[in-house]
N, C-alpha and C positions, 0 to 999 in steps of 0.2 A: 506492499499498499503506499502509494507517494506521499511525501512531506507536506504535498500541496493540497490534498485533500485529507488529510489529518488537521492541518493547522486551520480549511476553511471549516471544517466540520465542526471543529473545538472552535471558533470564532462564534457559529451559529447556538451552539447549546452554552454557551457560556452569556453571550450575550439574552438569551430567553431567559435565564436563569439568572441574573443580575438585577434584568428589566422587571420581570415578574416579581422577583421576592427581594430585591432593595437590597442586593449584592449578599444576603447573606450564604448565598450557594458558591459563592466564588472561590471558598475552598475546597470542593468538592467534585467542579465539576469535570477536572480533567481526568478521578477517577471513574465517576459515570464514562467518560470516553474511551479510555481502558478497556474496562471492561466490556462495553461494546463489542470496540476491536476484537478484543479474546474469545469472547463469545462467536464472532462469525469465522475464527480460527476452529475454535472446535467442533461448530457445527458448519459445513459449509455444502448442506443440501437447502434449499429453499422451501421443503416444507416444514423447518424447524423451527419457527420465529416463536411458537409458546416457551419451545425448552431453551433457546434462550436467552426471553424477555425474563424466564422466572429464574435461573442461573445469575442473571446481572442483579436483578430487582432483589434477592436474597443475600448476594454480595453487600450491595449499595445502603440497606435497611442494616444491616450489621454494623456496616462502619458509622452511621448516622448514629446510630442508637449508641454506640460506644465513644463518640467523640462531642458530639452533638445534644446541646439540653433543650430538648422540646418538648411541651406537653402533647398529652394523647391527641388532640383535636387537630392541634399543628402537625404533630407524624401522618395522621390519616388524609390531611391535604398534601403536604409533599408527598406524601407517597401515591395520590392519584395524578399530580402535578409528572412526574417526573417518571410515570409510568407512560404517562401521554409523551412524554419526549425519548424515553427509550426507543416505544413502538416509531417512532419520527427518524431517529437515528438511523434503525436496522433497517426501514425502506429506504432510505435514502443509501445506505450501503448496498444494499440490493439493488436497486433502480441502477446505479452506478457498474454494477459489475460488467466488463466487455471492456474492447479496448478502446472503445469511444469516451471513456468515464473521464479522462480529463479536459478533454473537448467540453463534456458537462458542465463539470465546476466552473471552468472560466467563463462562460456563459453567466452561469446563476451568479458568480461570484461581483461582477457587477449589479444588480438588482441587489444584493446584499448589503454591499456599500452604503446605497440610498437608504436603505431601510434602517440604517446602523450607523448611519453616521461616519462611515469609515474609507478613509480616504489616505493617497500614497501622502501626502501634507501633511495630516495630522500625526500618521506613522512615524516619519520623520522627527518630527517636533518631540513627538511622545521617546523615540528612541536616541535623543540628542542629550535631552532632560535626564533620561534613567543612566545614560553613558557618564553625564556630569554627575551626576547622584553617587552612580557605584565607584568614581575616580576620587569624590570627597571622601565619601563615608569608608567603603570597603579597602581602598588601596590607601587611605591615610592614617584607618584607627585598627584597621583588624591585620593581623600577621597570616602567617603561613600554619603549618601546623603547630595545635597546641595542647600539650596535656599537663596543667597544672591541675596537682589533688589537692590545692586549695580552691581552684577557679570549679565555680560549679557549676559551670557546662559542659565539663568534662571536657572529653577531646573532639576537638574543634579543628575545622581547617577554614580558614577565610572567615572565620567568623561562623561557620555553619556547623550546627550542632551532628552528632553521631545519628541520633535522633532525627534530628529536620531533615538530613540527608536521605536518609531510609523511607520515610513520610512522600518526600518527591521522586521516590522511586532511582534512587543510587542505590549498586548493592556491592558495592566493592570498598576496598578498605578507603575509611576517613584519609587516610594521609595522601592516597595517591590522588584524591580529587584534583582536576584541575583546574586553572582560573576563571574559563571559558564553562564548564560545566559548572562551577559556583554562580557566575555571572546568570545561568541560564536558569539555575534556582532563586537566584532572589529575584530578578526581572517576573516569572511566574509565579512564584507563590508569595511575593513579598509586595512587588511592582503591581503590577496587573491585576492582581489578586483580591487586592483592597482599594483599587481606584486611583490607587496615586495619581494615572495619569491626568485624573480630572480634577485637578486640585489647581488652579492659573497661575499660582505666585510660586515664582522656582525656591524661593529661599522656605518656605514654609514647607513643599514637598520633601525637600531635600532632610529637611530637620525631622519631619514625620517620620521617613525613612530612616534615617539615622536612629531615632529609637526604637522603629519596628524592628533592626537588625540587633540593636541592645539590649533592648526590652522586652523585644518579643510582639510583634505587630497586634494583637488586643489592645495590650495597656500603650501604644503609642496611639492607637486610635483614639483610646479613652480619652488621653492626654489632650489629644487634639480638640475632642469636645467639651473637655472640662477647661480647657484654656477660651474656646469662645464663651461658655458659661458665664465665669464670673468678667468677662466682657460687657454682658448685653444682659438686658430684662428680659428680652424675649430667649428662652433656654431652647437647647434641643436634647433628644435624647442620649444619654451616654449608654450605649451600646457594645461600641468598640466596633461597631458595623461603620464603613465610610460610603451609605448610601445616598440617594439625592437630596435629603434632609440636609444634612451634613456637606455635602459639596455644595449646597448653593448656599449657607450661612456662612462659610468659610470664603468661598469665591465673591460675597458680597460684603462683605465687613470691610468697612472704610479705614480702621485703624489695624491695617496688617504687621506693624512694626511693632502694637503691641503684642498682637498672636505669636508673635514669631518670642516676644522678650517669655511672657506667660508656657508657653513650650518648652524652655528653657528651664524655668522656675521648677514646675513640675520635675522635669527629668532628674535637675540637681539634689531635688528633697529625697527621691527617687533611693538615689544613690547614699544620702547620709541617711537615709534610713535602715538601710543594708548594714553598714560599718559599724550605726548606733547600736544593732541587735547581734550582729558577729563581728567582733576585733578583729580576726582572720581576716578579714574584708578590707582592711584598711591597707593593704598594700596596693593595692588597686584602684584609690580612691582620687591619686592627684589626675591618674591616664583617663577616668569618668569623668572629671569637672573638666578637663579639658573640652569633650564633647558638648557644652555648655556653653561656648563660647563664641557660638556660630551666629 
């Protein structure tokens, strides 16, 4: 299966999930995609659609139940929605079987570009900003392979823990993780996954990305929402999801420099709390606090 059809179908699924569920499923869209592809490999006969879908749904809902806290009603709604998405993906893959599937993808790609606001200029701008963020955060602060027994992150490479690498599909020794592989993980699972490309202010988005790398995406996203709330009467929900409400609020806020200062303050407070609770972490505090000067 060509990278072109994989990226195209991934774009479709990701936008459906993000637009319908306000970014909640950014973390699992690639899992859906990978499961459907795996199902296609397991059952290549056209009459096995029900078996494919059941296998995908079982694996997917097991992952969701283990990793995402949803009440029963939401789980039922999500399962119904994902069932329809998986039907569409399997049907799409079946439709494109044959020698002309590349041409069909290229024809449909233009239609999906318009529907999702997906154009070359935006992609280039997004990639340029991500590259800048990657250089400023990863290359500046995150070293190569680290295995410090005092460091709570355990074994890491370019700031990526073994656990994060495994979730991203990397199954080799963490020592062997290349810079390009790390960059791909950061783009898919930190940047695009959390809609950072939709934040207009480059300084704000680079700061949130820095916190996502060092504090975890959920805490970084909550810090962004908290920073906005302390500066505004009309607050937004602090749920760690950079969805339409958060993006609109951040992009429309007049005093962006105060937003950046607030983000740095929340970051510094988090570091201070760590060393107050565990003195062994004091050896890292000066390096951590350097990140709050941006």
